[in-house]
Backbone of each chain as nested JSON, in Angstrom:
{
  "chains": [
    {"id": "A", "residues": [
      {"number": 1, "name": "MET", "atoms": {"N": [9.653, -30.116, 42.36], "CA": [10.497, -29.063, 42.943], "C": [10.814, -29.426, 44.391]}},
      {"number": 2, "name": "ASP", "atoms": {"N": [12.097, -29.508, 44.708], "CA": [12.428, -29.888, 46.077], "C": [12.516, -28.652, 46.966]}},
      {"number": 3, "name": "LEU", "atoms": {"N": [12.969, -28.876, 48.201], "CA": [12.884, -27.836, 49.225], "C": [13.838, -26.686, 48.943]}},
      {"number": 4, "name": "ILE", "atoms": {"N": [15.055, -27.02, 48.485], "CA": [16.07, -25.972, 48.284], "C": [15.687, -25.066, 47.119]}},
      {"number": 5, "name": "THR", "atoms": {"N": [15.157, -25.67, 46.043], "CA": [14.743, -24.873, 44.888], "C": [13.58, -23.953, 45.247]}},
      {"number": 6, "name": "LEU", "atoms": {"N": [12.641, -24.484, 46.032], "CA": [11.496, -23.675, 46.456], "C": [11.944, -22.485, 47.295]}},
      {"number": 7, "name": "THR", "atoms": {"N": [12.87, -22.739, 48.235], "CA": [13.357, -21.655, 49.098], "C": [14.119, -20.611, 48.288]}},
      {"number": 8, "name": "MET", "atoms": {"N": [14.917, -21.091, 47.33], "CA": [15.725, -20.149, 46.542], "C": [14.841, -19.297, 45.638]}},
      {"number": 9, "name": "TYR", "atoms": {"N": [13.833, -19.9, 45.003], "CA": [12.948, -19.109, 44.147], "C": [12.13, -18.122, 44.958]}},
      {"number": 10, "name": "THR", "atoms": {"N": [11.68, -18.541, 46.156], "CA": [10.925, -17.61, 47.001], "C": [11.794, -16.435, 47.433]}},
      {"number": 11, "name": "GLY", "atoms": {"N": [13.061, -16.731, 47.764], "CA": [13.973, -15.661, 48.184], "C": [14.258, -14.679, 47.073]}},
      {"number": 12, "name": "TYR", "atoms": {"N": [14.481, -15.172, 45.853], "CA": [14.755, -14.256, 44.744], "C": [13.515, -13.454, 44.375]}},
      {"number": 13, "name": "PHE", "atoms": {"N": [12.342, -14.096, 44.468], "CA": [11.094, -13.367, 44.198], "C": [10.904, -12.23, 45.189]}},
      {"number": 14, "name": "LEU", "atoms": {"N": [11.174, -12.509, 46.479], "CA": [11.018, -11.455, 47.49], "C": [12.047, -10.352, 47.298]}},
      {"number": 15, "name": "LEU", "atoms": {"N": [13.262, -10.711, 46.88], "CA": [14.286, -9.685, 46.631], "C": [13.848, -8.725, 45.531]}},
      {"number": 16, "name": "ILE", "atoms": {"N": [13.402, -9.288, 44.398], "CA": [13.031, -8.427, 43.267], "C": [11.791, -7.61, 43.605]}},
      {"number": 17, "name": "LEU", "atoms": {"N": [10.791, -8.275, 44.215], "CA": [9.542, -7.571, 44.563], "C": [9.796, -6.458, 45.563]}},
      {"number": 18, "name": "GLY", "atoms": {"N": [10.613, -6.73, 46.582], "CA": [10.864, -5.728, 47.608], "C": [11.689, -4.565, 47.096]}},
      {"number": 19, "name": "THR", "atoms": {"N": [12.634, -4.838, 46.186], "CA": [13.435, -3.74, 45.642], "C": [12.596, -2.829, 44.768]}},
      {"number": 20, "name": "VAL", "atoms": {"N": [11.76, -3.425, 43.9], "CA": [10.89, -2.611, 43.047], "C": [9.885, -1.841, 43.9]}},
      {"number": 21, "name": "GLY", "atoms": {"N": [9.37, -2.503, 44.948], "CA": [8.409, -1.835, 45.818], "C": [9.019, -0.715, 46.622]}},
      {"number": 22, "name": "ALA", "atoms": {"N": [10.303, -0.849, 47.001], "CA": [10.934, 0.226, 47.766], "C": [11.278, 1.407, 46.877]}},
      {"number": 23, "name": "VAL", "atoms": {"N": [11.507, 1.152, 45.586], "CA": [11.853, 2.272, 44.71], "C": [10.599, 2.97, 44.205]}},
      {"number": 24, "name": "ILE", "atoms": {"N": [9.648, 2.227, 43.606], "CA": [8.487, 2.867, 42.99], "C": [7.184, 2.373, 43.596]}},
      {"number": 25, "name": "GLY", "atoms": {"N": [7.197, 1.987, 44.883], "CA": [5.995, 1.467, 45.495], "C": [4.972, 2.543, 45.778]}},
      {"number": 26, "name": "PRO", "atoms": {"N": [3.787, 2.185, 46.267], "CA": [2.761, 3.176, 46.573], "C": [3.096, 3.978, 47.825]}},
      {"number": 27, "name": "MET", "atoms": {"N": [3.001, 5.307, 47.712], "CA": [3.173, 6.26, 48.819], "C": [4.546, 6.15, 49.477]}},
      {"number": 28, "name": "THR", "atoms": {"N": [5.605, 6.095, 48.678], "CA": [6.933, 6.005, 49.273], "C": [7.558, 7.368, 49.524]}},
      {"number": 29, "name": "LYS", "atoms": {"N": [6.773, 8.47, 49.446], "CA": [7.321, 9.739, 49.916], "C": [7.387, 9.765, 51.436]}},
      {"number": 30, "name": "ASP", "atoms": {"N": [6.571, 8.943, 52.096], "CA": [6.626, 8.789, 53.539], "C": [7.82, 7.897, 53.879]}},
      {"number": 31, "name": "PRO", "atoms": {"N": [8.781, 8.363, 54.681], "CA": [9.974, 7.524, 54.91], "C": [9.703, 6.265, 55.721]}},
      {"number": 32, "name": "PHE", "atoms": {"N": [8.642, 6.285, 56.548], "CA": [8.363, 5.073, 57.331], "C": [7.845, 3.953, 56.437]}},
      {"number": 33, "name": "LYS", "atoms": {"N": [7.028, 4.311, 55.438], "CA": [6.538, 3.282, 54.513], "C": [7.674, 2.733, 53.673]}},
      {"number": 34, "name": "ARG", "atoms": {"N": [8.626, 3.576, 53.34], "CA": [9.783, 3.084, 52.582], "C": [10.632, 2.146, 53.442]}},
      {"number": 35, "name": "LEU", "atoms": {"N": [10.74, 2.462, 54.737], "CA": [11.462, 1.552, 55.647], "C": [10.764, 0.199, 55.744]}},
      {"number": 36, "name": "LEU", "atoms": {"N": [9.42, 0.222, 55.807], "CA": [8.689, -1.054, 55.873], "C": [8.801, -1.829, 54.568]}},
      {"number": 37, "name": "ASN", "atoms": {"N": [8.919, -1.125, 53.418], "CA": [9.159, -1.861, 52.174], "C": [10.56, -2.44, 52.13]}},
      {"number": 38, "name": "ILE", "atoms": {"N": [11.524, -1.762, 52.763], "CA": [12.902, -2.245, 52.774], "C": [13.027, -3.552, 53.563]}},
      {"number": 39, "name": "GLU", "atoms": {"N": [12.116, -3.793, 54.526], "CA": [12.196, -5.029, 55.308], "C": [11.932, -6.271, 54.451]}},
      {"number": 40, "name": "VAL", "atoms": {"N": [11.207, -6.134, 53.345], "CA": [10.88, -7.302, 52.516], "C": [12.123, -7.898, 51.839]}},
      {"number": 41, "name": "PRO", "atoms": {"N": [13.003, -7.115, 51.148], "CA": [14.183, -7.762, 50.568], "C": [15.17, -8.29, 51.592]}},
      {"number": 42, "name": "SER", "atoms": {"N": [15.135, -7.786, 52.84], "CA": [16.021, -8.382, 53.855], "C": [15.58, -9.804, 54.182]}},
      {"number": 43, "name": "ILE", "atoms": {"N": [14.257, -10.041, 54.204], "CA": [13.773, -11.411, 54.397], "C": [14.128, -12.281, 53.182]}},
      {"number": 44, "name": "GLY", "atoms": {"N": [14.13, -11.66, 51.974], "CA": [14.556, -12.397, 50.791], "C": [16.015, -12.819, 50.872]}},
      {"number": 45, "name": "VAL", "atoms": {"N": [16.871, -11.919, 51.396], "CA": [18.284, -12.267, 51.581], "C": [18.426, -13.394, 52.595]}},
      {"number": 46, "name": "CYS", "atoms": {"N": [17.595, -13.376, 53.658], "CA": [17.603, -14.46, 54.649], "C": [17.253, -15.795, 53.984]}},
      {"number": 47, "name": "LEU", "atoms": {"N": [16.26, -15.791, 53.079], "CA": [15.87, -17.048, 52.423], "C": [16.96, -17.539, 51.48]}},
      {"number": 48, "name": "VAL", "atoms": {"N": [17.672, -16.626, 50.819], "CA": [18.763, -17.054, 49.935], "C": [19.914, -17.639, 50.752]}},
      {"number": 49, "name": "PHE", "atoms": {"N": [20.209, -17.014, 51.914], "CA": [21.207, -17.595, 52.82], "C": [20.794, -18.994, 53.256]}},
      {"number": 50, "name": "LEU", "atoms": {"N": [19.495, -19.164, 53.524], "CA": [19.001, -20.467, 53.974], "C": [19.111, -21.514, 52.87]}},
      {"number": 51, "name": "ALA", "atoms": {"N": [18.89, -21.101, 51.616], "CA": [18.946, -22.061, 50.516], "C": [20.38, -22.537, 50.268]}},
      {"number": 52, "name": "TYR", "atoms": {"N": [21.372, -21.671, 50.532], "CA": [22.754, -22.079, 50.336], "C": [23.403, -22.62, 51.598]}},
      {"number": 53, "name": "ASN", "atoms": {"N": [22.621, -22.919, 52.648], "CA": [23.1, -23.526, 53.896], "C": [24.107, -22.663, 54.656]}},
      {"number": 54, "name": "GLN", "atoms": {"N": [23.996, -21.339, 54.529], "CA": [24.904, -20.443, 55.25], "C": [24.274, -20.098, 56.597]}},
      {"number": 55, "name": "THR", "atoms": {"N": [24.383, -21.004, 57.57], "CA": [23.647, -20.853, 58.82], "C": [24.183, -19.704, 59.663]}},
      {"number": 56, "name": "LEU", "atoms": {"N": [25.502, -19.592, 59.725], "CA": [26.103, -18.555, 60.567], "C": [25.813, -17.17, 60.008]}},
      {"number": 57, "name": "ALA", "atoms": {"N": [25.852, -17.044, 58.672], "CA": [25.509, -15.771, 58.04], "C": [24.054, -15.417, 58.295]}},
      {"number": 58, "name": "LEU", "atoms": {"N": [23.181, -16.423, 58.305], "CA": [21.751, -16.188, 58.548], "C": [21.513, -15.675, 59.961]}},
      {"number": 59, "name": "MET", "atoms": {"N": [22.189, -16.312, 60.95], "CA": [22.011, -15.861, 62.338], "C": [22.55, -14.456, 62.53]}},
      {"number": 60, "name": "THR", "atoms": {"N": [23.702, -14.159, 61.931], "CA": [24.279, -12.835, 62.066], "C": [23.406, -11.778, 61.413]}},
      {"number": 61, "name": "PHE", "atoms": {"N": [22.859, -12.117, 60.238], "CA": [22.017, -11.153, 59.529], "C": [20.732, -10.873, 60.278]}},
      {"number": 62, "name": "LEU", "atoms": {"N": [20.15, -11.916, 60.908], "CA": [18.934, -11.703, 61.696], "C": [19.213, -10.817, 62.893]}},
      {"number": 63, "name": "GLY", "atoms": {"N": [20.363, -11.032, 63.563], "CA": [20.686, -10.215, 64.725], "C": [20.951, -8.775, 64.381]}},
      {"number": 64, "name": "VAL", "atoms": {"N": [21.683, -8.552, 63.28], "CA": [22.006, -7.189, 62.878], "C": [20.762, -6.466, 62.391]}},
      {"number": 65, "name": "ASN", "atoms": {"N": [19.833, -7.206, 61.769], "CA": [18.641, -6.599, 61.197], "C": [17.738, -5.995, 62.269]}},
      {"number": 66, "name": "ALA", "atoms": {"N": [17.65, -6.643, 63.444], "CA": [16.839, -6.095, 64.538], "C": [17.444, -4.791, 65.052]}},
      {"number": 67, "name": "ILE", "atoms": {"N": [18.774, -4.766, 65.216], "CA": [19.44, -3.544, 65.698], "C": [19.311, -2.428, 64.664]}},
      {"number": 68, "name": "LEU", "atoms": {"N": [19.409, -2.806, 63.378], "CA": [19.296, -1.823, 62.303], "C": [17.901, -1.211, 62.255]}},
      {"number": 69, "name": "THR", "atoms": {"N": [16.87, -2.027, 62.523], "CA": [15.51, -1.512, 62.567], "C": [15.359, -0.47, 63.669]}},
      {"number": 70, "name": "LEU", "atoms": {"N": [15.935, -0.771, 64.851], "CA": [15.871, 0.17, 65.972], "C": [16.52, 1.494, 65.609]}},
      {"number": 71, "name": "ILE", "atoms": {"N": [17.7, 1.437, 65.008], "CA": [18.435, 2.671, 64.703], "C": [17.72, 3.461, 63.613]}},
      {"number": 72, "name": "LEU", "atoms": {"N": [17.16, 2.77, 62.592], "CA": [16.493, 3.499, 61.513], "C": [15.206, 4.153, 61.978]}},
      {"number": 73, "name": "VAL", "atoms": {"N": [14.456, 3.478, 62.898], "CA": [13.24, 4.098, 63.423], "C": [13.578, 5.342, 64.24]}},
      {"number": 74, "name": "ARG", "atoms": {"N": [14.638, 5.257, 65.064], "CA": [15.07, 6.436, 65.83], "C": [15.487, 7.57, 64.899]}},
      {"number": 75, "name": "ALA", "atoms": {"N": [16.182, 7.222, 63.805], "CA": [16.654, 8.25, 62.879], "C": [15.489, 8.934, 62.17]}},
      {"number": 76, "name": "ILE", "atoms": {"N": [14.462, 8.15, 61.781], "CA": [13.309, 8.746, 61.099], "C": [12.552, 9.659, 62.056]}},
      {"number": 77, "name": "LEU", "atoms": {"N": [12.419, 9.24, 63.333], "CA": [11.716, 10.088, 64.307], "C": [12.478, 11.382, 64.551]}},
      {"number": 78, "name": "LYS", "atoms": {"N": [13.804, 11.298, 64.679], "CA": [14.596, 12.513, 64.877], "C": [14.495, 13.428, 63.666]}},
      {"number": 79, "name": "ASN", "atoms": {"N": [14.454, 12.822, 62.47], "CA": [14.33, 13.627, 61.248], "C": [13.006, 14.373, 61.198]}},
      {"number": 80, "name": "VAL", "atoms": {"N": [11.917, 13.704, 61.621], "CA": [10.612, 14.367, 61.62], "C": [10.575, 15.48, 62.663]}},
      {"number": 81, "name": "GLU", "atoms": {"N": [11.187, 15.234, 63.841], "CA": [11.14, 16.257, 64.891], "C": [11.988, 17.469, 64.518]}},
      {"number": 82, "name": "LEU", "atoms": {"N": [13.117, 17.244, 63.869], "CA": [14.018, 18.358, 63.59], "C": [13.728, 19.04, 62.259]}},
      {"number": 83, "name": "GLU", "atoms": {"N": [12.764, 18.479, 61.486], "CA": [12.545, 19.016, 60.143], "C": [11.843, 20.369, 60.161]}},
      {"number": 84, "name": "GLU", "atoms": {"N": [11.116, 20.65, 61.203], "CA": [10.362, 21.896, 61.443], "C": [9.153, 22.114, 60.513]}}
    ]},
    {"id": "B", "residues": [
      {"number": 1, "name": "MET", "atoms": {"N": [7.655, -34.488, 49.005], "CA": [7.84, -33.175, 49.632], "C": [6.765, -32.955, 50.679]}},
      {"number": 2, "name": "GLU", "atoms": {"N": [7.153, -32.373, 51.776], "CA": [6.231, -32.262, 52.897], "C": [5.302, -31.065, 52.731]}},
      {"number": 3, "name": "PHE", "atoms": {"N": [4.458, -30.888, 53.738], "CA": [3.396, -29.894, 53.616], "C": [3.79, -28.555, 54.213]}},
      {"number": 4, "name": "LEU", "atoms": {"N": [4.691, -28.568, 55.222], "CA": [5.071, -27.328, 55.907], "C": [5.798, -26.326, 55.007]}},
      {"number": 5, "name": "PRO", "atoms": {"N": [6.804, -26.738, 54.177], "CA": [7.482, -25.699, 53.381], "C": [6.616, -25.058, 52.321]}},
      {"number": 6, "name": "ILE", "atoms": {"N": [5.608, -25.78, 51.802], "CA": [4.723, -25.166, 50.802], "C": [3.881, -24.073, 51.45]}},
      {"number": 7, "name": "VAL", "atoms": {"N": [3.343, -24.382, 52.66], "CA": [2.537, -23.386, 53.37], "C": [3.388, -22.191, 53.776]}},
      {"number": 8, "name": "ALA", "atoms": {"N": [4.643, -22.472, 54.2], "CA": [5.52, -21.378, 54.63], "C": [5.91, -20.496, 53.453]}},
      {"number": 9, "name": "ALA", "atoms": {"N": [6.166, -21.104, 52.284], "CA": [6.497, -20.289, 51.108], "C": [5.293, -19.477, 50.652]}},
      {"number": 10, "name": "GLY", "atoms": {"N": [4.093, -20.054, 50.774], "CA": [2.887, -19.275, 50.469], "C": [2.711, -18.102, 51.402]}},
      {"number": 11, "name": "CYS", "atoms": {"N": [3.036, -18.306, 52.698], "CA": [2.99, -17.206, 53.673], "C": [3.978, -16.121, 53.29]}},
      {"number": 12, "name": "CYS", "atoms": {"N": [5.183, -16.525, 52.863], "CA": [6.208, -15.545, 52.485], "C": [5.756, -14.719, 51.286]}},
      {"number": 13, "name": "ILE", "atoms": {"N": [5.229, -15.388, 50.262], "CA": [4.856, -14.656, 49.042], "C": [3.674, -13.73, 49.305]}},
      {"number": 14, "name": "LEU", "atoms": {"N": [2.651, -14.245, 50.036], "CA": [1.495, -13.403, 50.336], "C": [1.874, -12.227, 51.23]}},
      {"number": 15, "name": "GLY", "atoms": {"N": [2.764, -12.484, 52.197], "CA": [3.199, -11.405, 53.078], "C": [4.0, -10.352, 52.348]}},
      {"number": 16, "name": "GLY", "atoms": {"N": [4.843, -10.779, 51.384], "CA": [5.61, -9.81, 50.615], "C": [4.729, -8.935, 49.751]}},
      {"number": 17, "name": "ILE", "atoms": {"N": [3.783, -9.561, 49.048], "CA": [2.879, -8.773, 48.197], "C": [2.024, -7.833, 49.051]}},
      {"number": 18, "name": "GLY", "atoms": {"N": [1.564, -8.347, 50.204], "CA": [0.732, -7.51, 51.076], "C": [1.493, -6.372, 51.694]}},
      {"number": 19, "name": "THR", "atoms": {"N": [2.782, -6.591, 52.043], "CA": [3.575, -5.51, 52.623], "C": [3.805, -4.402, 51.602]}},
      {"number": 20, "name": "ILE", "atoms": {"N": [3.992, -4.771, 50.338], "CA": [4.216, -3.725, 49.338], "C": [2.923, -2.984, 49.021]}},
      {"number": 21, "name": "THR", "atoms": {"N": [1.809, -3.718, 48.851], "CA": [0.622, -3.073, 48.285], "C": [-0.233, -2.349, 49.298]}},
      {"number": 22, "name": "HIS", "atoms": {"N": [-0.18, -2.7, 50.595], "CA": [-0.966, -1.94, 51.566], "C": [-0.331, -0.576, 51.765]}},
      {"number": 23, "name": "THR", "atoms": {"N": [-1.167, 0.422, 52.094], "CA": [-0.626, 1.771, 52.247], "C": [-0.724, 2.301, 53.664]}},
      {"number": 24, "name": "HIS", "atoms": {"N": [-1.486, 1.653, 54.54], "CA": [-1.546, 2.11, 55.93], "C": [-0.438, 1.424, 56.716]}},
      {"number": 25, "name": "ASN", "atoms": {"N": [0.135, 2.164, 57.697], "CA": [1.332, 1.659, 58.364], "C": [1.063, 0.412, 59.202]}},
      {"number": 26, "name": "ILE", "atoms": {"N": [-0.077, 0.4, 59.919], "CA": [-0.381, -0.748, 60.779], "C": [-0.63, -2.001, 59.936]}},
      {"number": 27, "name": "ASN", "atoms": {"N": [-1.33, -1.821, 58.79], "CA": [-1.564, -2.97, 57.914], "C": [-0.256, -3.518, 57.355]}},
      {"number": 28, "name": "LYS", "atoms": {"N": [0.681, -2.603, 57.054], "CA": [1.979, -3.06, 56.549], "C": [2.725, -3.869, 57.606]}},
      {"number": 29, "name": "ILE", "atoms": {"N": [2.63, -3.441, 58.881], "CA": [3.325, -4.181, 59.941], "C": [2.691, -5.551, 60.152]}},
      {"number": 30, "name": "ILE", "atoms": {"N": [1.35, -5.634, 60.023], "CA": [0.674, -6.924, 60.183], "C": [1.095, -7.889, 59.067]}},
      {"number": 31, "name": "MET", "atoms": {"N": [1.153, -7.404, 57.823], "CA": [1.579, -8.275, 56.73], "C": [3.055, -8.643, 56.845]}},
      {"number": 32, "name": "PHE", "atoms": {"N": [3.848, -7.759, 57.436], "CA": [5.26, -8.081, 57.648], "C": [5.427, -9.184, 58.694]}},
      {"number": 33, "name": "ALA", "atoms": {"N": [4.55, -9.217, 59.705], "CA": [4.578, -10.3, 60.684], "C": [4.242, -11.637, 60.015]}},
      {"number": 34, "name": "LEU", "atoms": {"N": [3.328, -11.616, 59.029], "CA": [3.014, -12.835, 58.259], "C": [4.237, -13.329, 57.48]}},
      {"number": 35, "name": "LEU", "atoms": {"N": [4.971, -12.368, 56.895], "CA": [6.197, -12.705, 56.156], "C": [7.237, -13.349, 57.055]}},
      {"number": 36, "name": "GLU", "atoms": {"N": [7.405, -12.804, 58.266], "CA": [8.379, -13.361, 59.206], "C": [7.98, -14.751, 59.667]}},
      {"number": 37, "name": "SER", "atoms": {"N": [6.669, -14.985, 59.845], "CA": [6.237, -16.32, 60.259], "C": [6.519, -17.34, 59.154]}},
      {"number": 38, "name": "GLY", "atoms": {"N": [6.412, -16.912, 57.893], "CA": [6.788, -17.799, 56.802], "C": [8.262, -18.136, 56.816]}},
      {"number": 39, "name": "LEU", "atoms": {"N": [9.101, -17.15, 57.173], "CA": [10.549, -17.4, 57.27], "C": [10.857, -18.421, 58.364]}},
      {"number": 40, "name": "ILE", "atoms": {"N": [10.164, -18.296, 59.514], "CA": [10.397, -19.241, 60.615], "C": [9.972, -20.659, 60.208]}},
      {"number": 41, "name": "GLY", "atoms": {"N": [8.868, -20.752, 59.465], "CA": [8.433, -22.064, 59.005], "C": [9.411, -22.707, 58.047]}},
      {"number": 42, "name": "LEU", "atoms": {"N": [9.992, -21.907, 57.142], "CA": [10.977, -22.469, 56.214], "C": [12.251, -22.891, 56.927]}},
      {"number": 43, "name": "ILE", "atoms": {"N": [12.678, -22.092, 57.928], "CA": [13.879, -22.466, 58.684], "C": [13.63, -23.769, 59.449]}},
      {"number": 44, "name": "ALA", "atoms": {"N": [12.442, -23.909, 60.032], "CA": [12.139, -25.126, 60.787], "C": [12.006, -26.339, 59.878]}},
      {"number": 45, "name": "SER", "atoms": {"N": [11.583, -26.139, 58.608], "CA": [11.499, -27.275, 57.699], "C": [12.866, -27.71, 57.186]}},
      {"number": 46, "name": "PHE", "atoms": {"N": [13.904, -26.852, 57.342], "CA": [15.27, -27.286, 57.069], "C": [15.907, -27.998, 58.262]}},
      {"number": 47, "name": "TYR", "atoms": {"N": [15.217, -28.103, 59.383], "CA": [15.708, -28.657, 60.657], "C": [16.873, -27.871, 61.228]}},
      {"number": 48, "name": "TYR", "atoms": {"N": [16.949, -26.57, 60.944], "CA": [17.928, -25.717, 61.618], "C": [17.244, -25.107, 62.838]}},
      {"number": 49, "name": "LEU", "atoms": {"N": [17.128, -25.904, 63.898], "CA": [16.284, -25.455, 65.004], "C": [16.953, -24.389, 65.843]}},
      {"number": 50, "name": "ASP", "atoms": {"N": [18.308, -24.328, 65.846], "CA": [18.982, -23.274, 66.598], "C": [18.754, -21.91, 65.953]}},
      {"number": 51, "name": "VAL", "atoms": {"N": [18.783, -21.876, 64.615], "CA": [18.487, -20.627, 63.912], "C": [17.02, -20.246, 64.113]}},
      {"number": 52, "name": "ALA", "atoms": {"N": [16.15, -21.261, 64.216], "CA": [14.734, -20.981, 64.464], "C": [14.533, -20.354, 65.836]}},
      {"number": 53, "name": "ILE", "atoms": {"N": [15.341, -20.784, 66.83], "CA": [15.268, -20.153, 68.157], "C": [15.657, -18.684, 68.063]}},
      {"number": 54, "name": "VAL", "atoms": {"N": [16.778, -18.404, 67.389], "CA": [17.268, -17.023, 67.291], "C": [16.258, -16.14, 66.565]}},
      {"number": 55, "name": "SER", "atoms": {"N": [15.72, -16.632, 65.433], "CA": [14.781, -15.797, 64.677], "C": [13.467, -15.629, 65.421]}},
      {"number": 56, "name": "SER", "atoms": {"N": [13.04, -16.669, 66.171], "CA": [11.793, -16.523, 66.936], "C": [11.951, -15.536, 68.072]}},
      {"number": 57, "name": "ILE", "atoms": {"N": [13.172, -15.385, 68.615], "CA": [13.359, -14.395, 69.671], "C": [13.474, -13.001, 69.077]}},
      {"number": 58, "name": "LEU", "atoms": {"N": [14.203, -12.858, 67.966], "CA": [14.535, -11.517, 67.486], "C": [13.426, -10.855, 66.678]}},
      {"number": 59, "name": "GLU", "atoms": {"N": [12.589, -11.642, 65.988], "CA": [11.623, -11.0, 65.108], "C": [10.461, -10.333, 65.834]}},
      {"number": 60, "name": "PRO", "atoms": {"N": [9.929, -10.878, 66.959], "CA": [8.947, -10.072, 67.688], "C": [9.519, -8.796, 68.273]}},
      {"number": 61, "name": "ILE", "atoms": {"N": [10.827, -8.796, 68.581], "CA": [11.439, -7.556, 69.084], "C": [11.419, -6.492, 67.983]}},
      {"number": 62, "name": "ALA", "atoms": {"N": [11.729, -6.904, 66.745], "CA": [11.705, -5.954, 65.637], "C": [10.291, -5.441, 65.377]}},
      {"number": 63, "name": "THR", "atoms": {"N": [9.305, -6.352, 65.46], "CA": [7.916, -5.933, 65.253], "C": [7.459, -4.957, 66.336]}},
      {"number": 64, "name": "LEU", "atoms": {"N": [7.912, -5.215, 67.572], "CA": [7.516, -4.337, 68.683], "C": [8.148, -2.963, 68.533]}},
      {"number": 65, "name": "ILE", "atoms": {"N": [9.417, -2.928, 68.104], "CA": [10.085, -1.651, 67.861], "C": [9.363, -0.874, 66.766]}},
      {"number": 66, "name": "LEU", "atoms": {"N": [8.949, -1.59, 65.703], "CA": [8.243, -0.92, 64.612], "C": [6.894, -0.379, 65.074]}},
      {"number": 67, "name": "LEU", "atoms": {"N": [6.182, -1.141, 65.929], "CA": [4.875, -0.675, 66.4], "C": [5.011, 0.563, 67.269]}},
      {"number": 68, "name": "LEU", "atoms": {"N": [5.957, 0.546, 68.235], "CA": [6.157, 1.732, 69.074], "C": [6.601, 2.918, 68.225]}},
      {"number": 69, "name": "GLY", "atoms": {"N": [7.45, 2.638, 67.214], "CA": [7.928, 3.709, 66.356], "C": [6.824, 4.318, 65.519]}},
      {"number": 70, "name": "VAL", "atoms": {"N": [5.9, 3.485, 65.022], "CA": [4.864, 4.05, 64.156], "C": [3.874, 4.874, 64.967]}},
      {"number": 71, "name": "LEU", "atoms": {"N": [3.615, 4.489, 66.215], "CA": [2.74, 5.32, 67.049], "C": [3.367, 6.688, 67.303]}},
      {"number": 72, "name": "LYS", "atoms": {"N": [4.652, 6.685, 67.646], "CA": [5.331, 7.951, 67.917], "C": [5.454, 8.797, 66.646]}},
      {"number": 73, "name": "TYR", "atoms": {"N": [5.625, 8.12, 65.499], "CA": [5.788, 8.83, 64.23], "C": [4.498, 9.529, 63.829]}},
      {"number": 74, "name": "GLU", "atoms": {"N": [3.366, 8.826, 63.984], "CA": [2.106, 9.467, 63.598], "C": [1.736, 10.577, 64.557]}},
      {"number": 75, "name": "TYR", "atoms": {"N": [2.086, 10.423, 65.859], "CA": [1.85, 11.505, 66.816], "C": [2.702, 12.717, 66.462]}},
      {"number": 76, "name": "ALA", "atoms": {"N": [3.956, 12.467, 66.064], "CA": [4.837, 13.581, 65.699], "C": [4.361, 14.266, 64.433]}},
      {"number": 77, "name": "LEU", "atoms": {"N": [3.822, 13.479, 63.478], "CA": [3.297, 14.108, 62.262], "C": [2.061, 14.95, 62.557]}},
      {"number": 78, "name": "LYS", "atoms": {"N": [1.255, 14.476, 63.527], "CA": [0.012, 15.2, 63.802], "C": [0.271, 16.512, 64.525]}},
      {"number": 79, "name": "THR", "atoms": {"N": [1.265, 16.553, 65.4], "CA": [1.508, 17.758, 66.193], "C": [2.603, 18.638, 65.596]}},
      {"number": 80, "name": "LYS", "atoms": {"N": [3.054, 18.345, 64.382], "CA": [4.179, 19.119, 63.853], "C": [3.728, 20.439, 63.247]}},
      {"number": 81, "name": "LYS", "atoms": {"N": [2.573, 20.435, 62.576], "CA": [2.203, 21.575, 61.742], "C": [1.819, 22.818, 62.535]}},
      {"number": 82, "name": "LYS", "atoms": {"N": [1.538, 22.662, 63.857], "CA": [0.985, 23.783, 64.606], "C": [2.016, 24.88, 64.857]}},
      {"number": 83, "name": "TYR", "atoms": {"N": [3.256, 24.513, 64.999], "CA": [4.245, 25.475, 65.466], "C": [5.161, 25.915, 64.348]}},
      {"number": 84, "name": "SER", "atoms": {"N": [4.657, 26.012, 63.147], "CA": [5.491, 26.436, 62.027], "C": [5.802, 27.919, 62.129]}},
      {"number": 85, "name": "THR", "atoms": {"N": [7.016, 28.295, 61.729], "CA": [7.422, 29.689, 61.861], "C": [7.056, 30.508, 60.633]}},
      {"number": 86, "name": "GLU", "atoms": {"N": [6.597, 29.844, 59.566], "CA": [6.238, 30.602, 58.376], "C": [4.881, 31.266, 58.559]}},
      {"number": 87, "name": "VAL", "atoms": {"N": [4.757, 32.473, 58.019], "CA": [3.458, 33.13, 58.021], "C": [2.623, 32.512, 56.914]}},
      {"number": 88, "name": "PRO", "atoms": {"N": [1.408, 32.025, 57.2], "CA": [0.678, 31.276, 56.186], "C": [0.201, 32.123, 55.027]}},
      {"number": 89, "name": "VAL", "atoms": {"N": [0.143, 33.453, 55.181], "CA": [-0.317, 34.27, 54.063], "C": [0.778, 34.367, 53.006]}},
      {"number": 90, "name": "LEU", "atoms": {"N": [2.023, 34.438, 53.463], "CA": [3.109, 34.713, 52.534], "C": [3.611, 33.459, 51.812]}},
      {"number": 91, "name": "THR", "atoms": {"N": [3.131, 32.29, 52.19], "CA": [3.697, 31.085, 51.586], "C": [3.118, 30.814, 50.212]}},
      {"number": 92, "name": "LYS", "atoms": {"N": [1.908, 31.251, 49.94], "CA": [1.32, 30.968, 48.638], "C": [1.948, 31.844, 47.536]}}
    ]}
  ]
}
């Protein structure tokens, strides 16, 4: 198994595992735990981009993912504060 | 085949399984940091060193945001129940 096949299989494994874990994972009634499960398939998408040599897409996805994490954490905190 | 991508893929798989199966928030963030380190190792084994620079800068920022967020989230959960407007006798 060469490098590209290994990266592609790891990426698809993380995609499937992270999606199943985000839907029916343990204790996903807590929205923060569901957000942390959602981070796993994003890394899987990064590995699939890497296997197909899409370098610019990989850099853009990494940059957007950090900003998205910031906004989602703020949204979950506001939801908890305003939920009463 | 070299030794770095095998170790990095093992880090990715172990980090993914650990992030899903742990239930405490801090443990999930620690396993997620392991997953990200596996991603950096795989990128470096492709010799895409510019992408490795970008991911090495951005991923600790995401981890730090998650850590500050989880502290504030657990504090908000702990202090939320005291000021409820419902009368506790009538809720049952």
